[in-house]
C-alpha positions in Angstrom: -104.2 12.8 229.6 -106.2 10.8 227.0 -104.2 8.2 224.9 -104.4 8.1 221.1 -105.0 4.6 219.9 -105.2 3.2 216.3 -106.9 -0.2 216.3 -107.3 -2.7 213.6 -108.8 -6.2 213.0 -107.6 -8.6 210.4 -109.1 -7.8 207.0 -111.9 -10.2 206.0 -111.3 -11.8 202.6 -113.7 -10.7 199.9 -114.4 -14.2 198.7 -116.8 -15.3 201.4 -119.4 -14.2 203.9 -118.8 -13.4 207.6 -119.6 -16.3 209.9 -119.7 -16.6 213.7 -116.1 -17.8 213.8 -114.9 -14.6 212.2 -117.1 -12.6 214.6 -115.0 -13.6 217.6 -112.3 -11.2 216.5 -114.5 -8.3 215.3 -116.6 -8.4 218.5 -113.5 -8.6 220.6 -112.0 -5.6 218.9 -115.2 -3.6 219.0 -115.6 -4.2 222.7 -112.0 -3.0 223.4 -112.5 0.1 221.2 -115.8 1.0 222.7 -114.3 0.7 226.2 -111.4 3.0 225.2 -113.8 5.6 223.8 -116.1 5.3 226.8 -113.0 5.7 229.1 -112.2 9.0 227.3 -109.3 7.9 225.0 -109.0 9.1 221.4 -109.4 5.7 219.8 -110.0 4.9 216.1 -111.0 1.5 214.6 -109.9 0.9 211.0 -110.6 -2.1 208.8 -111.1 -3.0 205.2 -111.9 -5.8 202.8 -108.9 -7.9 201.6 -109.7 -8.0 197.9 -106.7 -9.3 195.9 -105.6 -12.8 194.9 -106.3 -15.7 192.7 -109.5 -16.7 194.4 -111.2 -13.4 193.5 -110.0 -13.7 189.9 -111.3 -17.2 189.5 -114.6 -16.4 191.1 -115.1 -13.4 188.8 -114.3 -15.5 185.8 -116.8 -18.2 186.8 -119.5 -15.6 187.4 -118.9 -13.7 184.2 -118.3 -10.5 186.1 -115.4 -8.1 186.8 -113.3 -8.5 189.9 -114.4 -5.0 190.9 -118.1 -6.0 190.8 -117.4 -9.2 192.9 -115.5 -7.3 195.6 -118.0 -4.4 195.7 -120.9 -6.8 196.3 -119.1 -8.7 199.0 -117.9 -5.5 200.8 -121.5 -4.3 201.0 -122.5 -7.7 202.5 -119.7 -7.6 205.0 -120.5 -4.1 206.2 -124.2 -5.0 206.6 -123.3 -8.1 208.7 -120.9 -6.1 210.9 -123.5 -3.4 211.4 -126.0 -6.0 212.4 -123.8 -7.0 215.3 -123.1 -3.4 216.4 -119.5 -3.4 215.2 -118.6 0.2 214.5 -115.6 1.1 212.4 -114.3 4.6 212.1 -113.4 3.7 208.5 -114.0 0.5 206.5 -112.0 0.6 203.2 -110.7 -1.8 200.6 -107.2 -3.0 199.7 -108.2 -2.3 196.1 -108.0 1.5 196.7 -105.8 4.2 195.3 -104.6 5.0 198.8 -103.4 1.4 199.2 -101.7 1.4 195.8 -99.8 4.6 196.7 -98.7 3.2 200.1 -97.6 -0.1 198.5 -95.4 1.9 196.1 -94.0 4.0 199.0 -93.2 1.0 201.2 -91.8 -1.1 198.3 -89.5 1.8 197.4 -88.2 1.8 201.0 -87.6 -2.0 201.0 -85.8 -1.7 197.7 -83.6 1.1 199.0 -82.8 -1.0 202.0 -81.4 -3.7 199.7 -83.8 -6.3 201.0 -85.2 -7.6 197.6 -83.8 -10.4 195.5 -85.1 -12.1 192.4 -85.2 -15.8 191.7 -86.8 -18.1 189.3 -89.3 -20.3 191.1 -90.9 -23.6 190.2 -94.6 -23.3 190.9 -97.7 -25.4 190.4 -99.8 -24.3 187.4 -103.3 -25.4 186.6 -103.5 -26.0 182.9 -107.3 -26.0 182.8 -107.8 -22.8 184.9 -104.8 -21.2 183.1 -103.3 -19.9 186.4 -100.5 -20.5 188.9 -101.9 -22.0 192.1 -101.8 -20.3 195.4 -101.3 -22.5 198.5 -105.0 -22.7 199.3 -105.8 -24.1 195.8 -103.6 -27.2 196.2 -104.1 -30.3 198.2 -102.1 -33.5 198.4 -100.2 -35.9 200.6 -97.9 -34.4 203.3 -94.2 -35.0 202.3 -93.3 -35.7 206.0 -96.0 -37.8 207.7 -97.7 -38.9 204.4 -101.2 -37.8 205.6 -103.5 -37.5 202.6 -105.6 -34.5 201.5 -103.5 -31.8 203.2 -103.4 -28.1 202.2 -100.6 -26.5 200.1 -98.7 -24.7 202.9 -98.7 -26.8 206.1 -99.9 -30.2 207.3 -102.9 -30.2 209.7 -101.7 -33.5 211.2 -98.0 -33.1 211.9 -97.6 -29.3 211.5 -94.9 -29.5 208.9 -94.5 -26.3 206.7 -93.7 -26.8 203.0 -94.4 -25.4 199.6 -97.1 -26.7 197.3 -94.5 -28.2 195.0 -93.3 -30.4 197.8 -96.7 -32.1 198.2 -97.0 -35.7 197.0 -99.6 -36.2 194.3 -100.9 -32.6 194.4 -104.3 -31.8 192.9 -105.8 -28.4 192.0 -108.9 -27.6 194.0 -110.1 -25.3 191.3 -110.5 -27.9 188.6 -109.4 -31.2 190.0 -106.6 -31.2 187.4 -103.1 -32.5 188.1 -100.9 -29.3 188.2 -97.9 -28.9 186.1 -94.6 -27.5 187.4 -93.7 -24.3 185.7 -91.0 -21.8 186.3 -91.6 -18.0 186.9 -89.6 -15.1 188.2 -90.5 -14.2 191.8 -89.4 -11.4 194.1 -88.4 -12.1 197.7 -87.8 -10.0 200.8 -84.7 -11.2 202.6 -86.2 -11.4 206.0 -83.0 -12.8 207.5 -81.3 -9.4 207.2 -83.9 -8.2 209.8 -83.3 -11.1 212.1 -81.7 -9.1 214.8 -84.4 -6.4 214.9 -87.2 -9.0 214.9 -85.6 -11.1 217.6 -85.3 -8.0 219.9 -88.7 -6.7 219.1 -90.6 -10.0 219.6 -88.7 -11.0 222.7 -88.7 -7.7 224.7 -91.5 -5.5 226.0 -95.1 -6.5 226.0 -95.8 -6.2 222.2 -96.9 -9.9 222.3 -98.5 -12.4 224.6 -95.8 -14.5 226.3 -96.9 -17.7 224.6 -96.6 -16.0 221.2 -93.1 -14.7 221.9 -92.1 -18.2 223.0 -93.7 -19.7 219.9 -91.8 -17.4 217.5 -88.5 -18.1 219.3 -89.0 -21.8 219.1 -90.4 -22.1 215.6 -88.7 -19.3 213.6 -86.1 -17.2 215.3 -83.9 -20.1 216.4 -82.9 -20.6 212.8 -82.2 -18.3 209.8 -85.4 -16.7 208.6 -86.6 -17.9 205.2 -86.9 -15.4 202.4 -90.5 -14.1 201.9 -92.0 -14.6 198.4 -94.0 -11.4 197.8 -94.8 -11.6 194.1 -97.0 -13.6 191.8 -96.9 -13.7 188.0 -99.8 -12.8 185.8 -102.6 -13.6 185.6 -103.3 -12.2 189.0 -105.8 -9.8 190.5 -103.9 -7.1 192.4 -101.4 -4.3 192.0 -98.7 -4.7 189.4 -95.2 -4.1 190.8 -94.0 -0.9 189.2 -90.4 -2.0 188.7 -91.2 -5.6 187.7 -93.8 -5.6 184.9 -95.9 -8.7 184.7 -95.5 -9.4 188.4 -98.0 -8.5 191.1 -97.7 -8.0 194.9 -98.8 -11.1 196.7 -102.0 -10.5 198.7 -100.1 -10.8 202.0 -97.9 -7.9 201.0 -100.6 -5.3 200.3 -103.3 -6.6 202.8 -101.7 -5.3 206.0 -100.8 -2.0 204.2 -104.6 -1.7 203.9 -104.6 -0.8 207.7 -102.7 2.3 206.8 -104.7 3.0 203.7 -108.0 2.8 205.6 -106.6 5.2 208.1 -105.5 7.6 205.3 -109.1 7.6 204.0 -110.4 8.5 207.4 -107.7 11.2 207.7 -108.7 12.8 204.4 -112.3 12.8 205.5 -111.6 14.4 208.9 -108.8 16.8 208.2 -106.2 14.7 210.0 -102.5 13.9 209.1 -101.7 10.3 208.4 -98.2 10.7 210.1 -99.9 11.7 213.4 -101.4 8.2 213.5 -98.7 6.0 211.8 -95.4 7.8 212.4 -95.9 9.4 215.8 -94.6 8.1 219.2 -97.8 9.6 220.7 -100.1 7.1 219.0 -100.3 3.4 220.0 -101.1 1.0 217.2 -103.0 -2.2 218.3 -103.7 -5.1 216.0 -106.3 -7.8 216.8 -105.8 -11.1 214.8 -106.4 -14.8 215.0 -103.6 -17.2 215.8 -103.5 -18.6 212.3 -101.9 -15.5 210.9 -99.4 -14.9 213.7 -96.2 -14.9 211.7 -97.4 -12.5 209.1 -98.2 -9.9 211.8 -95.2 -10.6 214.1 -92.4 -11.1 211.6 -93.2 -9.9 208.0 -95.3 -6.9 209.0 -93.0 -5.4 211.7 -90.1 -5.8 209.2 -92.0 -3.8 206.6 -93.0 -1.1 209.0 -89.5 -0.7 210.4 -87.9 -0.5 207.0 -90.4 2.1 205.7 -90.4 4.3 208.8 -93.9 3.6 210.1 -94.8 3.0 213.7 -94.5 -0.5 215.1 -97.4 -2.1 216.9 -97.7 -1.3 220.5 -99.4 -4.7 220.9 -100.6 -7.5 218.7 -103.5 -9.1 220.5 -103.9 -12.7 219.3 -107.0 -14.9 220.0 -107.8 -18.5 219.5 -110.5 -20.2 217.3 -114.2 -20.9 217.9 -115.4 -24.4 218.5 -119.0 -25.5 219.0 -119.7 -28.1 221.6 -116.0 -29.0 221.6 -115.7 -29.5 217.8 -114.7 -27.5 214.8 -117.6 -25.7 213.2 -119.4 -28.1 210.9 -121.5 -27.3 207.9 -123.2 -30.8 208.0 -124.1 -30.3 211.6 -125.3 -26.8 211.1 -122.8 -25.2 213.5 -121.0 -23.3 210.7 -123.3 -20.4 211.0 -123.2 -17.3 208.8 -123.6 -13.9 210.5 -126.7 -13.2 208.5 -128.2 -16.6 209.4 -127.6 -15.9 213.1 -129.3 -12.5 212.8 -132.4 -14.1 211.2 -133.0 -15.9 214.5 -131.2 -14.4 217.5 -130.4 -11.0 219.1 -126.8 -10.0 218.4 -126.4 -8.9 222.0 -126.5 -12.6 223.1 -123.4 -13.4 221.0 -121.5 -10.3 222.0 -122.1 -11.1 225.7 -121.3 -14.8 225.4 -118.0 -14.1 223.6 -117.1 -11.6 226.2 -117.6 -14.2 228.9 -115.1 -16.5 227.0 -112.4 -14.0 225.9 -109.3 -13.6 228.0 -105.8 -12.2 227.4 -104.5 -15.6 226.4 -104.6 -17.4 223.0 -107.1 -20.0 224.1 -109.8 -21.4 221.8 -113.4 -20.5 222.7 -116.0 -23.2 222.9 -119.7 -22.4 222.3 -121.8 -25.0 224.0 -125.4 -24.5 223.2 -126.7 -25.1 226.8 -124.1 -22.8 228.2 -125.0 -20.1 225.7 -128.6 -20.2 226.8 -127.8 -20.3 230.5 -125.4 -17.4 230.4 -127.6 -15.1 228.6 -130.8 -15.9 230.5 -129.2 -16.1 233.9 -126.8 -13.2 233.8 -128.4 -10.7 231.5 -132.1 -11.3 231.8 -132.5 -12.6 235.3 -129.8 -10.5 237.0 -129.1 -7.3 235.1 -132.3 -6.3 233.2 -134.4 -7.7 236.0 -133.3 -4.8 238.2 -135.0 -2.3 235.8 -138.0 -4.4 234.8 -139.1 -4.9 238.4 -138.8 -1.2 239.5 -138.9 1.3 236.6 -142.7 1.2 236.2 -143.2 2.3 239.8 -141.5 5.7 239.3 -142.8 6.6 235.9 -144.9 9.3 237.5 -142.6 10.5 240.2 -139.1 10.1 238.6 -136.0 9.4 240.7 -135.6 10.7 244.3 -134.1 14.3 244.6 -131.4 12.9 246.8 -129.7 9.5 246.6 -131.0 7.4 249.5 -129.0 5.3 251.9 -128.4 1.9 250.2 -126.0 0.4 252.8 -123.0 1.1 250.6 -124.0 -0.8 247.5 -123.5 2.1 245.0 -120.2 3.2 246.5 -118.9 -0.4 246.4 -120.0 -0.8 242.8 -118.3 2.6 241.9 -115.1 1.4 243.5 -115.1 -1.8 241.4 -114.9 0.4 238.3 -111.1 0.5 238.3 -110.7 -3.2 238.5 -113.3 -3.8 235.7 -111.6 -1.1 233.5 -108.2 -2.8 234.0 -109.7 -6.1 232.9 -111.1 -4.5 229.8 -107.7 -2.9 229.1 -106.0 -6.3 229.3 -108.6 -7.9 227.0 -109.6 -10.1 229.9 -113.3 -9.7 229.2 -114.0 -12.9 231.0 -112.8 -11.3 234.3 -114.7 -8.1 233.6 -118.0 -10.0 233.1 -117.5 -11.9 236.3 -116.9 -8.7 238.2 -120.0 -7.1 236.7 -122.2 -10.1 237.4 -120.9 -10.2 241.0 -122.3 -6.6 241.4 -125.6 -7.7 240.0 -125.6 -10.6 242.5 -125.3 -8.0 245.3 -127.9 -5.6 243.9 -130.8 -8.1 243.3 -131.2 -9.2 247.0 -131.8 -5.5 247.8 -134.9 -5.5 245.5 -136.0 -8.9 246.8 -135.8 -7.7 250.4 -137.6 -4.4 249.8 -140.3 -5.7 247.5 -141.4 -2.6 245.6 -144.4 -4.5 244.2 -145.7 -4.7 247.8 -144.8 -1.1 248.7 -146.8 0.3 245.9 -150.0 -1.1 247.4 -150.0 1.4 250.3 -149.8 5.2 249.5 -148.1 5.7 252.9 -145.1 4.0 251.4 -144.8 6.3 248.4 -141.5 7.9 249.5 -139.9 4.7 250.5 -141.1 3.1 247.1 -139.4 6.0 245.2 -136.2 5.6 247.2 -136.0 1.8 246.7 -136.6 2.2 242.9 -134.0 5.0 242.8 -131.4 2.8 244.3 -132.3 -0.2 242.1 -132.2 1.9 238.9 -128.9 3.5 239.8 -127.4 0.1 240.5 -128.8 -1.1 237.2 -127.4 2.0 235.5 -123.9 1.2 236.9 -124.1 -2.3 235.4 -125.3 -0.8 232.0 -122.3 1.5 232.0 -119.8 -1.3 232.8 -121.5 -3.5 230.1 -121.7 -0.7 227.5 -118.7 -1.9 225.5 -120.2 -5.3 225.3 -123.9 -4.3 225.1 -124.1 -0.9 223.4 -127.8 -1.3 222.7 -128.6 -1.9 226.4 -126.6 1.2 227.2 -128.6 3.2 224.7 -131.9 1.8 226.1 -130.8 2.7 229.7 -130.0 6.2 228.7 -133.4 6.6 227.2 -135.1 5.0 230.2 -133.4 7.4 232.7 -133.2 10.4 230.4 -129.4 10.6 230.7 -127.3 9.1 227.8 -124.4 6.9 228.7 -121.3 8.6 227.3 -118.5 8.2 229.9 -117.1 5.5 232.2 -117.0 8.2 234.9 -120.8 8.3 235.1 -120.7 5.0 237.1 -119.2 7.0 240.0 -122.0 9.4 240.5 -125.7 8.5 241.2 -128.4 9.9 239.1 -131.1 11.7 241.0 -134.1 13.9 240.4 -134.6 12.9 236.8 -137.8 11.6 235.1 -138.1 8.0 234.2 -139.5 7.0 230.9 -142.0 4.1 230.3 -140.2 0.8 230.6 -140.0 -1.2 227.4 -138.5 -4.7 227.1 -134.7 -4.6 226.8 -133.7 -8.2 226.3 -135.9 -11.3 225.7 -134.9 -14.7 227.0 -133.1 -17.0 224.6 -135.3 -19.8 223.4 -133.8 -23.2 222.5 -136.2 -23.4 219.5 -134.6 -20.3 218.0 -131.1 -21.8 218.3 -132.3 -25.0 216.7 -134.0 -23.1 213.9 -130.7 -21.3 213.2 -128.8 -24.6 213.1 -131.4 -26.1 210.8 -131.2 -23.1 208.4 -127.4 -23.5 208.4 -127.7 -27.1 207.5 -130.0 -26.2 204.6 -127.6 -23.5 203.4 -124.8 -26.0 203.4 -126.8 -28.7 201.6 -127.9 -26.1 198.9 -124.3 -25.1 198.4 -123.1 -28.7 197.9 -123.7 -30.1 194.5 -125.8 -33.3 194.6 -124.5 -36.4 192.9 -126.3 -36.9 189.6 -128.9 -39.6 189.7 -128.8 -42.4 187.2 -132.1 -41.5 185.5 -133.5 -43.4 182.6 -134.8 -41.4 179.7 -137.6 -43.6 178.4 -139.0 -40.8 176.2 -135.7 -40.5 174.2 -136.5 -36.9 173.1 -134.9 -35.6 170.0 -132.1 -33.0 170.3 -133.1 -31.1 167.2 -134.6 -28.2 169.0 -131.6 -27.7 171.3 -129.3 -28.0 168.3 -131.3 -25.4 166.3 -131.1 -22.9 169.2 -128.1 -23.7 171.6 -128.1 -22.6 175.2 -127.4 -18.9 175.8 -124.3 -17.8 177.8 -124.4 -18.7 181.5 -126.0 -16.1 183.8 -126.3 -15.7 187.5 -129.3 -16.0 189.8 -129.1 -12.2 190.1 -129.4 -11.8 186.3 -132.5 -14.1 186.4 -134.1 -12.2 189.3 -134.1 -9.0 187.2 -136.7 -10.6 184.8 -140.2 -10.5 186.4 -142.2 -13.4 184.9 -145.9 -13.3 185.8 -148.9 -15.4 185.2 -151.4 -13.3 183.2 -154.9 -13.8 181.7 -155.6 -12.7 178.1 -158.8 -10.6 178.5 -158.9 -9.5 174.8 -157.2 -10.4 171.6 -157.5 -8.8 168.2 -155.7 -8.7 164.9 -153.6 -5.7 164.1 -154.4 -4.1 160.7 -151.4 -4.0 158.3 -149.4 -6.3 160.7 -148.4 -9.6 159.2 -147.4 -11.4 162.4 -148.9 -9.5 165.3 -151.9 -9.9 167.6 -152.8 -7.1 170.0 -153.4 -8.6 173.5 -154.7 -7.1 176.7 -153.3 -9.0 179.7 -154.7 -8.9 183.2 -152.3 -9.4 186.2 -155.3 -9.2 188.6 -156.6 -6.4 190.8 -157.3 -4.2 187.8 -153.7 -4.1 186.6 -153.5 -4.6 182.8 -150.8 -4.5 180.2 -151.0 -4.2 176.4 -148.8 -6.6 174.5 -148.1 -7.1 170.8 -147.2 -10.8 170.2 -146.0 -12.3 167.0 -148.3 -15.3 167.1 -150.8 -14.4 164.4 -149.8 -17.3 162.2 -150.4 -19.9 165.0 -153.5 -18.7 167.0 -156.9 -17.3 166.2 -157.7 -14.3 168.5 -160.9 -15.9 169.8 -158.9 -19.0 170.9 -156.8 -16.9 173.3 -159.4 -15.0 175.3 -159.6 -16.2 178.9 -156.4 -18.2 178.6 -153.6 -18.0 181.2 -150.1 -17.3 179.8 -146.7 -16.3 181.1 -145.6 -12.7 180.5 -142.4 -10.6 181.0 -144.0 -8.0 183.2 -141.1 -5.6 183.8 -139.9 -5.1 180.3 -139.4 -1.5 179.3 -142.3 -0.3 177.1 -141.6 -0.2 173.4 -143.3 2.2 171.1 -144.4 0.6 167.8 -146.3 2.1 164.9 -149.3 0.2 166.1 -149.1 1.4 169.7 -147.1 0.8 172.9 -146.1 -2.8 173.8 -145.7 -3.1 177.6 -144.3 -6.6 177.8 -143.9 -9.9 176.2 -145.6 -13.3 176.4 -143.4 -16.4 176.6 -143.6 -19.1 173.9 -141.5 -22.1 172.9 -140.3 -22.8 169.5 -139.6 -20.0 167.0 -139.5 -19.5 163.3 -142.2 -21.8 161.8 -143.7 -22.8 165.2 -144.8 -21.2 168.4 -146.3 -22.8 171.5 -147.6 -20.6 174.4 -146.6 -21.6 177.9 -149.6 -22.6 180.0 -149.3 -22.5 183.8 -150.3 -25.6 185.8 -153.8 -25.7 187.4 -154.0 -23.4 190.5 -151.8 -20.6 189.1 -153.5 -17.2 189.3 -153.0 -13.9 187.4 -150.3 -12.0 189.2 -148.3 -15.1 190.5 -144.6 -14.6 189.9 -142.4 -17.4 188.5 -139.4 -18.2 190.6 
């Protein structure tokens, strides 16, 4: 009977773009989900953007936008990046949704009813320049235990000590560089120690967690009384206000995991399903995929919340390690901190999906991405061994199609079909490394068959037509088995295989039955070889992005002209705008092809501007006092070309020309030599 599975990945924070380190988790989860669906299980993948917290509030303030605008833009970028890597969610929501707000209220009421909440006044660091209390991530200072400098606000990266920001020595706000003040505010806490017995039993029994994680929790947390969990933040804060504590907001880590349920609820509403069937039913397994850095949130706080509020506990929390590149942390200066979009500018996403699959196991080990190994695995395994089976045979049966009966292949197909159970078990256990090794071993047995039978030689003699068809039928069926087994990792290859052989890949069981008597489409390239130059170009672009994002130190320039500040003082700078605001204004080089005075207009000249190619615009410019019409004809100017037309009593003005000064002076801007009508200013 099919299993019902509800699967989640950690919610990406809406204050930054997706990078290849993040993608370890989303690709891992997507592979597991695609396997379950291919295997016939009713599996749903839910995710959302994590949108609340101080970081979003500060960013919105800096950009002069609302928090809602900031998170909407970032969610669109996240969804586009995920789609680029073939990561398919059944629903992708937001923690800033009404469903999430309602669920936060429901779960909070249950926690209150269970008498797990206490209130305490807390001393917290406050940035007087930013006007906000500082979350852990916005404070750095010296570790109170080992005295290592420049450590984050929650735990030391050198000795591993956990502490609060207020315990840091010489703390500094990362928002403004200011020395924070200690201020007191009321906070709400969940008394996690009251759930100690339940959490100890749940984490230390069954297979909810990997053994190393269960041991870690026992050694670092459960051996002592559990600390109260601070789940509120005082205003100003972007999030949901706590209904029974005005002026206080749920801390982002309270409402973020509830976003899993809220995203499911959105999907249920859209598909006529009941939320309780997915989150309060023993017939549904809940699986979380997370990174090891957020282990205790998902293995202590979250199960405690779910248990108290009557929701299903996770059947399993799958925890993975971090990504390193050539044995080191991802580095912006070295170009190995690669954004998802930057990768897609240069490389096929199938490469990364396969490479990660070869590295992921059921353990919490870090993954290393060595450039040479990346190239070798993709080119050797996928191009030379898997796709090679189709590229060397499909073209020979375009006219005949596959044989009507499956030929004798010496047991190759039967052996590969029998391997399906072991490969499936490896996928189920998240041991993708093992699954890939088993699949490549099948490819290693299939390729010698093609080499020995040489279809490119058989095709030269018409007498070998039947044998040629049989050889290609065997090779293409062995290739199809590989494509089915690889479908969770390489969905695009599975789609291409279905199109080639006129039989879409929809079920794991298809690998057990050979395909015969069907037409074969014209073969098209499925995977190109990885070129080192493309990887190097990606790294170089990442370096450039990092350099552009890093403010350069101001040069000690000497102003030998000593220009007056009168003009700036007379007309001060306008309010700050974003690059997006600037991009809305289309400034173009234009040539004045006619100029004439406007009767009854004291200030205006009527200009006809050419943007080249026969495109003209009529503009009324208030420069009559400064220029004679005949002086202007033939001159290049800068015009605002996308300004909405304005109807005046003299006619319609279709733009503006740019001039410096104002009032008693006006100076038209003249482009440098080489500029042409139609050139856009950037």
